[in-house]
N, C-alpha and C positions, 0 to 999 in steps of 0.2 A: 510485382512487385510480389514483397515479401510477405508471405501468412508467416503471423506468430499464435502457436501454439497456446491456450489458455484453458484452464479446468472448465468446468461449468456447476457450480458452488451446489445446485439443487441435486446434481446426481452423485458429489463427493459420497465417498466410503473414511473409512478409521482417523488417523489423524486428521488429514486434511480434512473431514468432517468436522470435526473439534475445533481446529483452524478457523476456517467458518464461520463459524457460529461465536466464535471472540472476535473476531474481525468484523462482523455485522453489529456484535453489540458496540464494539469502541466506535463503528462511526457510523450512529446514527442507522441500523436497517441495511446497510446497503455498502459493499464487499467493494471494495477502491480496486479499481482496474492492474495496478499493476502487481499487486495482491494475485489475479485470477494468470496471469505470467508466472508469476515469482514460482506460484506453489503444484507447478508442475515438477517441480529440486527440489523436495525440501534441505537437499546440501546444502543449498544457495537459498532460501527460501528463511531459513530460520537465521540463519546471522544477519542476511540484511534487514528483516524483520526485528533483530536485538537491536545493531549498527541502528537504524530508523527511529524507534523509541528512545533508547538512550541519549541520542543526539538533539532531536523534537520533542521530544513528552516527560522528560524527568524533570523534574523542581527545580533543579540546577541548571536547566540548560542556558548552551552556552545561547542559542538563536532565543532572539523573544519571537513573543505570538506574532507580533508586528512584522518582524523582522519575516518571519515564514508566510507572511500571506502576502507583503511584498519581491518576493521570492517567489513564491508561486503564481503572483500575475507575472514576474514576468518569463517567465517559462513558461504558461501559460501562453504567452506570445510569442514566443521565440516559433513553438511547436505551429502554431496558427489552430486553437484553441477557440472556444465558443467563446464568445464577447461576455 
């Protein structure tokens, strides 16, 4: 079984600490799991976060909130997530 390296949000310093704070505010006090994986390499985390916010969070997003929820439900089912 593969072990995916992650960061511990409580032990971050510097720029990562600022990004953890921003993510906590944006997501209601929790740090998303995908961020804990991506934050290991900021060269990947920053552009990925920008792309996600551009596609999903902007006012003129091509994907509606309902479509995002539907997509999340399908992906959650495919990966065997919690019901």
